[in-house]
Structure formats: C-alpha cells, structure tokens
C-alpha positions as CSV (number, residue, x, y, z in Angstrom):
1,M,-57.0,93.2,90.0
2,T,-53.9,91.8,88.6
3,M,-53.0,94.0,85.5
4,T,-51.1,92.4,82.8
5,R,-48.4,93.2,81.4
6,R,-49.8,95.2,78.1
7,Q,-51.9,96.7,80.4
8,A,-48.9,97.8,82.3
9,L,-47.3,98.8,79.6
10,R,-49.9,101.0,78.0
11,L,-50.3,102.4,81.1
12,L,-46.4,103.4,82.1
13,G,-45.5,103.9,78.9
14,V,-42.5,103.3,76.3
15,G,-40.4,105.9,78.6
16,A,-41.6,105.2,82.2
17,A,-42.1,100.7,81.7
18,L,-37.6,100.6,82.5
19,S,-35.8,99.4,85.3
20,V,-32.3,100.2,85.7
21,S,-31.7,98.1,83.3
22,G,-33.5,99.1,80.5
23,C,-36.0,95.8,80.6
24,S,-39.8,95.7,80.5
25,L,-41.2,95.8,84.6
26,L,-43.0,92.5,83.7
27,S,-40.3,90.3,81.6
28,R,-36.4,90.2,80.4
29,T,-37.5,91.4,76.8
30,P,-35.1,94.6,77.4
31,L,-37.4,98.3,75.6
32,P,-35.7,101.4,74.3
33,Q,-33.6,103.1,76.9
34,L,-33.0,107.4,77.9
35,L,-29.9,108.6,76.4
36,T,-30.5,111.3,78.4
37,S,-27.5,114.5,76.9
38,S,-25.3,116.6,79.4
39,A,-25.9,119.6,76.9
40,P,-28.4,122.6,78.3
41,L,-31.3,121.5,76.7
42,P,-32.2,124.5,75.1
43,K,-35.3,126.1,74.7
44,P,-38.0,125.3,72.7
45,Y,-39.7,127.2,69.2
46,M,-36.8,129.5,69.4
47,V,-35.0,128.5,65.6
48,P,-36.5,128.9,62.4
49,L,-37.7,124.9,60.9
50,P,-35.4,124.2,58.1
51,S,-35.9,123.0,55.1
52,P,-33.8,120.9,53.5
53,A,-32.0,121.9,50.2
54,V,-33.6,120.6,47.1
55,A,-30.8,118.3,44.5
56,K,-30.8,119.0,41.5
57,P,-29.5,116.4,38.3
58,Y,-26.4,117.4,37.3
59,R,-27.2,115.7,34.1
60,T,-31.1,114.2,32.9
61,D,-31.0,112.6,29.1
62,A,-35.3,111.6,28.1
63,S,-36.1,109.0,29.9
64,T,-33.6,109.2,33.6
65,D,-32.1,112.4,36.1
66,Y,-28.8,111.4,37.3
67,Y,-27.8,112.5,40.8
68,E,-25.5,112.6,42.7
69,L,-25.0,112.4,46.3
70,V,-21.6,111.9,48.8
71,Q,-21.1,111.1,51.8
72,R,-19.5,113.2,54.1
73,S,-18.7,114.2,57.7
74,A,-19.4,117.6,58.7
75,E,-19.4,119.7,61.6
76,V,-23.0,122.0,61.8
77,E,-25.1,123.7,65.0
78,I,-27.7,122.4,66.0
79,L,-27.8,123.2,69.2
80,P,-27.5,126.9,69.1
81,G,-24.5,127.8,69.8
82,L,-22.8,124.1,69.5
83,R,-21.1,122.9,66.8
84,T,-22.0,118.8,65.9
85,P,-20.2,116.4,64.3
86,I,-22.1,114.5,61.6
87,W,-22.1,111.7,58.6
88,G,-24.5,113.1,55.9
89,Y,-25.4,113.4,52.5
90,G,-24.2,116.1,50.8
91,G,-22.1,116.5,55.3
92,Q,-26.2,117.9,55.5
93,F,-28.6,117.1,58.3
94,P,-31.1,116.0,57.0
95,G,-30.0,115.4,53.7
96,P,-31.3,116.9,50.1
97,T,-34.3,116.2,49.4
98,L,-34.6,114.4,45.8
99,R,-37.6,115.4,44.1
100,A,-39.3,112.6,40.8
101,R,-41.9,111.7,39.0
102,A,-42.6,108.7,38.8
103,G,-41.8,105.8,36.1
104,R,-38.9,108.6,34.9
105,R,-36.1,107.3,35.7
106,T,-33.6,108.2,38.1
107,V,-29.7,107.4,38.6
108,V,-28.6,108.0,41.8
109,R,-24.8,107.9,42.4
110,V,-23.8,107.6,46.3
111,T,-20.3,108.3,46.2
112,N,-18.7,107.3,50.1
113,H,-16.2,109.6,51.6
114,L,-16.4,108.4,54.5
115,D,-13.9,106.1,56.4
116,A,-16.8,102.9,56.7
117,P,-18.9,101.2,54.5
118,T,-22.5,102.4,53.7
119,V,-25.9,101.1,52.0
120,T,-28.3,103.5,50.5
121,H,-32.3,101.7,50.4
122,L,-34.6,103.9,49.2
123,H,-37.1,103.3,51.6
124,G,-40.6,102.1,50.4
125,G,-38.8,102.2,46.5
126,H,-40.2,98.7,44.5
127,T,-36.6,98.5,43.4
128,P,-34.3,96.0,42.0
129,P,-32.1,94.0,44.0
130,E,-29.6,95.2,43.3
131,S,-30.3,99.0,43.9
132,D,-32.3,98.0,47.2
133,G,-29.1,98.9,49.3
134,F,-29.5,94.4,50.8
135,P,-27.3,95.3,53.7
136,T,-24.7,93.2,53.1
137,D,-23.6,94.9,48.8
138,L,-21.4,97.8,51.2
139,V,-20.2,101.3,49.2
140,Q,-16.4,101.5,51.0
141,P,-14.5,104.5,51.5
142,G,-12.9,105.9,48.1
143,A,-15.8,104.1,46.3
144,H,-19.4,105.0,44.7
145,R,-22.5,103.6,43.4
146,D,-25.2,104.4,41.1
147,Y,-28.1,103.0,42.4
148,V,-31.1,102.9,39.8
149,F,-34.4,103.8,40.7
150,P,-37.2,103.1,37.7
151,L,-39.9,104.5,39.9
152,E,-42.5,102.6,38.6
153,Q,-45.1,103.3,41.7
154,R,-47.3,105.8,42.6
155,A,-46.8,108.7,44.5
156,A,-45.7,109.0,48.1
157,T,-43.8,110.7,50.2
158,L,-40.5,107.8,50.2
159,W,-37.4,108.3,52.5
160,Y,-33.5,107.1,51.5
161,H,-31.1,106.1,54.5
162,D,-28.0,104.4,55.5
163,H,-29.0,100.1,55.7
164,R,-25.7,99.0,56.7
165,M,-25.4,95.5,58.4
166,D,-25.9,95.6,62.0
167,H,-24.7,99.5,61.8
168,T,-28.2,100.8,60.0
169,G,-29.0,102.5,63.5
170,P,-25.5,104.7,64.9
171,Q,-25.5,105.9,61.1
172,V,-28.4,106.8,61.2
173,W,-28.3,108.3,64.2
174,R,-25.5,109.8,62.9
175,G,-27.1,112.3,59.7
176,L,-27.2,109.4,56.9
177,A,-31.8,110.0,55.8
178,G,-32.9,112.7,53.4
179,F,-36.4,112.3,51.7
180,F,-37.7,111.5,48.4
181,L,-41.0,112.3,47.0
182,L,-42.2,111.4,44.1
183,G,-44.8,112.8,42.3
184,D,-47.9,111.9,39.5
185,D,-49.8,113.2,37.4
186,E,-52.9,111.9,39.6
187,Q,-51.2,113.6,43.3
188,D,-50.6,116.0,40.8
189,K,-54.6,117.9,39.2
190,L,-55.7,117.3,42.8
191,P,-56.6,121.2,44.1
192,L,-54.0,120.2,47.9
193,P,-51.3,122.6,48.6
194,S,-48.1,122.6,47.1
195,G,-45.4,125.1,46.6
196,E,-44.2,126.2,50.2
197,R,-47.8,124.7,52.1
198,D,-46.2,121.5,50.3
199,V,-43.8,120.8,53.6
200,P,-41.6,117.8,54.5
201,L,-40.8,117.1,57.9
202,L,-38.9,114.4,59.5
203,I,-39.6,114.4,63.0
204,C,-35.9,112.5,64.9
205,D,-34.7,112.5,68.2
206,R,-31.2,112.6,69.5
207,S,-29.5,112.9,72.4
208,F,-25.8,115.7,72.8
209,D,-22.3,115.7,74.8
210,A,-22.1,119.5,76.2
211,D,-19.7,119.7,73.2
212,G,-22.9,119.8,70.7
213,A,-20.9,115.4,69.9
214,M,-24.9,112.5,69.2
215,P,-23.6,110.6,71.2
216,Y,-24.5,106.6,70.5
217,P,-23.9,103.5,73.0
218,A,-21.1,101.1,71.9
219,R,-22.3,98.2,70.1
220,P,-22.1,95.3,72.4
221,D,-18.6,93.4,72.1
222,G,-19.3,90.1,74.1
223,P,-22.0,88.4,77.1
224,G,-24.3,91.4,78.7
225,A,-22.8,94.4,76.7
226,H,-24.6,96.7,76.2
227,E,-27.4,95.6,76.9
228,A,-29.1,98.6,78.9
229,F,-29.3,99.9,75.2
230,M,-30.5,97.0,73.4
231,G,-33.7,97.8,72.8
232,G,-33.9,100.9,71.6
233,V,-32.0,104.8,72.1
234,L,-33.7,107.1,72.5
235,G,-33.9,110.9,72.5
236,D,-34.5,113.4,74.4
237,V,-33.8,116.3,72.2
238,I,-36.7,115.6,69.5
239,L,-35.5,117.2,66.1
240,V,-37.6,118.0,63.0
241,N,-35.8,118.1,59.8
242,G,-32.5,118.8,61.9
243,A,-33.3,121.8,64.2
244,P,-34.4,121.3,67.1
245,W,-38.3,121.8,68.7
246,P,-38.5,124.4,65.8
247,Q,-40.8,126.9,64.6
248,L,-42.5,128.0,61.0
249,G,-44.9,130.7,61.0
250,V,-47.5,129.9,58.3
251,D,-50.8,132.3,56.6
252,R,-54.4,132.0,58.0
253,A,-54.4,128.9,55.0
254,R,-53.8,125.0,54.6
255,Y,-50.9,123.3,55.0
256,R,-49.6,119.6,53.4
257,L,-46.8,119.4,56.4
258,R,-45.1,115.6,54.8
259,L,-45.0,114.1,58.4
260,L,-42.4,111.0,58.5
261,N,-40.9,109.6,61.1
262,G,-36.9,109.1,61.4
263,S,-36.2,108.6,64.6
264,N,-34.7,105.0,65.5
265,A,-36.6,103.4,68.2
266,R,-38.9,106.0,69.4
267,T,-42.7,106.4,68.3
268,Y,-45.0,109.6,68.1
269,E,-48.6,109.9,68.4
270,L,-48.4,113.8,67.1
271,A,-51.5,115.8,67.4
272,L,-52.3,119.8,67.7
273,S,-53.0,121.9,70.5
274,P,-55.1,124.2,71.5
275,G,-56.8,121.5,69.1
276,G,-57.3,120.7,65.5
277,V,-57.7,118.7,63.4
278,L,-55.3,117.0,60.9
279,T,-56.7,115.1,57.8
280,Q,-54.4,111.9,57.1
281,I,-54.5,112.2,52.7
282,G,-51.4,110.1,52.5
283,S,-49.8,107.1,54.5
284,D,-46.7,105.2,53.8
285,G,-47.2,104.3,50.5
286,G,-49.4,107.0,48.1
287,L,-52.5,109.1,48.7
288,L,-55.4,107.3,50.7
289,A,-59.5,106.0,49.1
290,A,-60.0,109.4,50.7
291,P,-59.4,112.0,53.0
292,R,-60.0,111.1,57.2
293,S,-60.2,114.0,59.5
294,L,-58.0,112.9,62.8
295,Q,-57.5,114.3,66.2
296,R,-54.1,112.1,66.3
297,V,-51.8,110.5,64.6
298,R,-49.3,107.5,65.4
299,L,-45.8,106.8,63.9
300,A,-44.1,104.7,64.1
301,P,-40.5,104.2,63.0
302,G,-40.2,104.6,59.1
303,E,-43.8,105.2,59.0
304,R,-45.1,107.9,56.6
305,A,-48.5,109.8,56.8
306,D,-49.4,112.9,54.8
307,V,-52.4,115.3,56.2
308,I,-53.5,118.9,55.6
309,A,-53.1,121.2,58.4
310,D,-55.8,124.4,58.5
311,F,-54.9,126.8,60.2
312,A,-57.3,128.9,58.6
313,A,-58.6,127.9,61.9
314,Y,-56.5,130.1,63.7
315,R,-55.9,133.9,64.3
316,V,-52.8,136.0,63.3
317,G,-51.0,135.7,66.2
318,D,-52.1,132.5,67.3
319,H,-49.4,129.8,68.2
320,V,-50.4,125.9,66.9
321,E,-47.6,123.2,69.2
322,L,-46.6,120.4,66.9
323,R,-47.4,117.6,69.7
324,N,-46.3,114.2,71.2
325,L,-49.4,113.0,73.3
326,L,-46.4,110.1,74.5
327,G,-43.8,111.6,75.4
328,E,-43.3,113.5,78.7
329,G,-41.7,116.4,79.0
330,P,-39.2,118.2,76.4
331,Q,-40.4,114.9,74.0
332,A,-44.1,116.1,74.6
333,R,-43.2,119.5,72.1
334,V,-42.1,118.3,68.9
335,M,-42.6,122.7,66.7
336,R,-44.6,125.2,66.9
337,F,-46.7,126.7,64.1
338,A,-47.0,130.6,64.4
339,V,-49.8,132.0,62.1
340,E,-48.4,135.3,61.4
341,R,-51.5,137.0,58.0
342,D,-54.3,136.8,56.4
343,A,-53.7,135.4,53.1
344,S,-56.1,133.5,50.2
345,D,-55.8,129.9,49.2
346,D,-57.3,127.7,46.4
347,S,-56.3,124.8,47.9
348,A,-59.3,121.8,48.1
349,I,-59.1,118.4,50.4
350,P,-61.6,116.4,47.6
351,R,-63.8,114.1,48.9
352,T,-62.6,111.1,46.7
353,L,-58.7,110.9,46.3
354,S,-57.4,108.2,45.4
355,R,-58.3,104.4,44.0
356,V,-57.0,102.4,45.2
357,E,-57.7,98.3,44.6
358,P,-57.8,95.8,47.9
359,L,-55.9,93.0,47.6
360,D,-58.3,90.0,47.8
361,P,-57.6,87.5,50.7
362,A,-58.2,84.6,48.6
363,T,-56.3,85.3,46.1
364,A,-53.1,84.6,47.9
365,A,-51.0,81.1,47.3
366,V,-49.7,80.8,50.8
367,T,-50.1,82.4,54.5
368,R,-46.9,82.5,56.4
369,D,-45.9,83.2,60.1
370,F,-43.0,85.3,60.6
371,E,-42.2,86.0,64.9
372,F,-40.6,88.1,66.0
373,T,-39.2,87.9,69.5
374,S,-36.0,87.8,71.7
375,G,-33.2,85.4,72.3
376,D,-30.2,83.9,72.5
377,L,-27.7,85.8,70.6
378,H,-23.7,84.4,70.1
379,G,-24.0,84.6,74.6
380,H,-26.7,87.4,74.2
381,T,-29.5,89.0,74.8
382,G,-30.5,89.7,70.9
383,W,-33.4,89.8,68.3
384,L,-35.3,86.7,66.4
385,I,-37.3,86.6,63.5
386,N,-38.7,82.6,63.9
387,G,-36.1,82.3,66.5
388,K,-33.1,82.7,63.7
389,P,-30.5,85.3,63.2
390,F,-30.7,87.5,60.2
391,D,-28.8,85.6,58.0
392,A,-27.6,86.4,54.5
393,Q,-26.9,83.6,52.9
394,R,-30.2,82.0,53.6
395,A,-33.8,82.9,52.8
396,D,-36.7,82.2,54.7
397,A,-39.2,82.8,52.1
398,R,-39.4,82.5,48.4
399,P,-42.1,84.0,46.7
400,K,-43.0,83.7,43.0
401,L,-42.8,86.6,40.8
402,G,-46.8,88.0,40.6
403,Q,-48.4,86.3,43.4
404,A,-49.6,86.7,46.5
405,E,-49.4,85.7,49.8
406,I,-50.4,86.4,53.2
407,W,-47.3,87.1,56.3
408,R,-49.0,86.3,59.7
409,L,-46.8,89.0,61.9
410,T,-46.4,88.3,65.4
411,S,-45.1,90.0,68.4
412,D,-43.8,90.2,72.0
413,V,-42.9,93.9,72.3
414,S,-42.9,96.7,69.8
415,H,-42.1,95.9,66.4
416,P,-42.1,97.6,63.0
417,V,-42.1,95.9,60.3
418,H,-40.6,96.5,57.3
419,L,-41.4,95.0,53.5
420,H,-38.9,95.6,51.2
421,L,-39.7,95.9,46.9
422,A,-43.4,95.3,48.1
423,P,-46.6,97.1,49.5
424,F,-48.8,95.6,51.4
425,Q,-52.3,96.2,53.2
426,V,-54.0,95.7,56.1
427,L,-56.3,92.4,56.7
428,S,-56.4,92.5,61.0
429,A,-54.8,94.4,63.8
430,G,-54.8,92.0,66.8
431,G,-57.9,90.3,64.9
432,E,-59.8,93.3,64.5
433,R,-59.9,94.7,60.5
434,P,-58.2,97.9,59.6
435,A,-61.6,100.3,60.0
436,G,-62.8,102.5,56.2
437,P,-61.4,101.2,52.9
438,P,-57.2,99.8,52.3
439,E,-53.8,101.8,52.2
440,W,-50.4,100.5,50.7
441,K,-47.8,100.2,53.5
442,D,-44.9,99.6,53.9
443,T,-44.2,100.1,57.5
444,V,-46.9,98.7,60.5
445,E,-46.0,98.7,64.0
446,L,-47.1,95.3,66.3
447,R,-47.6,96.2,69.5
448,E,-46.8,94.7,72.0
449,A,-48.4,91.1,72.3
450,Q,-50.5,91.5,69.2
451,T,-50.6,89.6,66.0
452,V,-50.7,91.7,62.3
453,E,-52.3,90.3,59.6
454,I,-50.7,91.9,55.5
455,I,-50.9,90.5,52.4
456,T,-49.1,91.9,49.2
457,R,-48.2,90.8,45.8
458,F,-44.5,90.1,45.0
459,T,-43.9,92.5,41.4
460,G,-41.5,93.5,38.7
461,Y,-38.3,92.1,40.0
462,R,-37.0,88.7,41.6
463,G,-34.0,88.6,43.6
464,R,-32.7,89.4,47.1
465,Y,-34.5,91.4,49.8
466,V,-35.3,92.1,53.4
467,L,-38.3,92.0,55.8
468,H,-36.9,93.7,59.3
469,C,-37.7,95.1,62.4
470,H,-37.6,98.8,61.8
471,N,-36.3,99.8,65.6
472,L,-32.8,99.9,64.2
473,E,-31.5,98.6,67.0
474,H,-33.4,95.2,67.3
475,E,-32.2,95.7,63.2
476,D,-28.6,95.5,63.7
477,M,-29.1,92.6,66.3
478,A,-30.7,90.1,63.5
479,M,-33.9,90.7,63.9
480,M,-34.0,90.7,59.9
481,S,-35.2,88.5,57.3
482,T,-33.9,88.1,53.2
483,F,-36.8,86.4,51.1
484,E,-35.8,86.1,47.3
485,V,-38.6,86.3,44.7
486,V,-38.5,83.7,42.3
C-alpha cells in the first residue's frame, strides 16, 4: 500500500515529520522545526500559575478609557533560578491584561523604550486602519503612538501583540504579547464562572540557553540561509502565562478557561487527563450560540477558545492535567490543576448563550481565491500568497464597505490564516460544512492540502488591512496580503 503525503504527516505528526533540513519527508516544503534548549528543563508542576497584572487607565472620561503601555526590556525569572531577558509591555511577559467594555472607546498609548521599531496589533479588534497595526506603521525607539479602539463589537477574548513587518516572530518570541478581554451586557447576564474562576491562559512554547536567555534563529541573509527554521520555530518548554508547566489550585467548581494559542508555530490539541469534558462556550469572535461538549480542543497559532472545566467532577486531592495530544514527551504537558477544597458554586452553563446570525452565501458579491504556498523569494525559499510576496503598496483585493464576500483559502502545508478588521464564518473545510450553528472567527487553521471557504462582511472602516498566515515565521517571510476596503 502506498501512503499519501497527507497520511504520512497525520501519522507522524509535525514534530516527527522533519528531516535534518526541516523539510517534510515527502516534499521540499519546510515544516516547523524544534529549537532545543541547552538549559536543563524544569520539572513540571513545580511553579504556581501566574496571573498577569490588570492594567489600570491613567484617565477616564464619559466615553473613553486611556491606558499607557511602555515597551521595555527587563529580566524575569521564567525557569527557576535563571534570569531571562525579555521585551515586554510594561517589562512583563505576558504584558498587562486590559479589560474593556464593548462600545466604550479605549485609547492605548504605546511608548517604545526598546532599541528596535515596533507595531502593536489588537488581534480580533474591529479597528480603524490607522490603529490596526499595519506592519509598516512603525513606532520608532523613543517614540509613542496612540491606538484608538472604538470596540464596536461583541464581547470576546482578544489579545495584543507585536506586528512589525519581517520581525513579528522574534519580537513576539521575546515577550511582546498580552490579553485584551472585552466584556458586554449580554455576557454579564449569563451565570458563567467569573472573578477568580475566570482564568486567562496564554499558552506558548519557548526554548532556553544555559544562562536563561531565549534564543531565536538568525534571520536568513542569503540563499539557503536559515532554511531549517523557516517552516516555523518550536520551543521545547511549554509556558502558560509565562511560567513553565505551572500548577493552579482550584475549588470543586466550574472554571472558565480562556485558552489562547500564543505560540509562533505550534498547534495544540488540548484535553484533560485523567478524562473530563471541556465545554466550549466561546471562540475567537465571542460567545457561541450554544455550548459544545468536547473531549479535546484544537488551537492553531492565534486561535482562542473559551471553555468551562467542571472540577466538581473530581475529588479533593485529585490532580488534573491539561495535556497537548499533539506533543511528545515534555511538550505533551501544558499545566496541572490541583483540586484543593470543596466550595459553593452558583454558576451554570445555559443551553443558549448568544444569537449568532449566519451570513448567507447568496448575499456574497464576490468570491476570491487565496493560495498559501512556499516559493522562491529573492533567491531562497519563502512563503507566498497567490504566488506573490507581501508588498505593503500593492492591494490584492478591494472589497466594498458593507459588502459580503466569500474567500476561498487553499494550503500546501498547514497555515493558520488571520483576517484583520472583519470577523468571518466558516462555510466549508475540506469540502465539508461545519457541524452546528455558525461561529465568529478571525483565525482559521488551514490543514495540509486543504481548502477552507469563509464568508465575511466588511463593515465600519475604509482603508488598508492585511490577510496573513499566523505561523509567525511564515508571516515574516512574506506570507501576507494587503487588502483595501473602499
């Protein structure tokens, strides 16, 4: 029997389907490559789960909250006993969590005290073009920029991160990312877990040198350079909220876990062990129409899922692991929950969560095709959309304001595709329609050799935005396309 390329990759998994060159076994298309730590890896579950500080506005008025985030270098303890240099918003990794209200204007002044330019993007934000974080809208060292977020959108688990052209991968790897949690009245009326039982979890992978530094492969400087890692950089230490394989003490009660895949290139399939149901209540774009009971939750880079874990199903003294079914060895572990005490719990999971209106494909004015592939880029292998590298001056699509369109996305290897400005609904993946009611997304995983159809309506703002792969190494090597809403 002859095994197809797809069957081989599915059998072996991304980590195993690598040759020394970092290309797949069955073609020359590069795949993500593991960057091995020289520091001794810490034992899992020895450190407590950190909770990122919540940012406080320095000023408020009747319509607007004003924040300042200062990007600066710092040294923090990530691996026990070692100091790790980072770049962080507020000198923290992750950066401070911003909590905002839908419909209330938020202005974030980002001040750059680093020695390199930066760009900040609110991932999932419905944002005017001048504040969206277009990759060439640089904030130079010593300068600042006011990002204005009207937040005319649904409540959702959003995040912010660096988005500098050609340098997003290393700058996010160094620590430039944080949560932006958006609430609204609809969500507040639901009896979901809240307060200390509403837990944001930024999951990412990093590698460490013996002195604690987080190495990152040098950028390519000529033909053939750095091609081992151009498929994506994988770390061998799993961090949650900046801590390696942490532990959280919990009550025998329901908890809302806001899962964010903040990795450069690693995809996770998350599950509880020993056993247990994760009830999904939200996706990238906010609440689902109704809850879904799942045994595992798959997240490609940039994707989010809000889930409920009910620890009342366990006994005091039990340990419950959150595991990554796509990982091997230490990378199969994520974090652990220690069930510590009985407690009252007045939360519930309603049968109906929200109203999600489906977008009708018959209303789409245009269908566009976007093919995500590797190809020649200035004499070495790069990542292209429709055979072209990113050009900030070239608009590859000009959708009309208020118009619905279908975008057909096709892959060679896996690409998590992120669309700025406009949330979308998935019409089909691999020729099959999604089960259940529609959901709002801003990032979708294209699996290997797959076509995914999405539908969106471009509302709110005219101007330049981007569509790109959220494997950050692919993005930095030109897998991005400019579109202009007219």
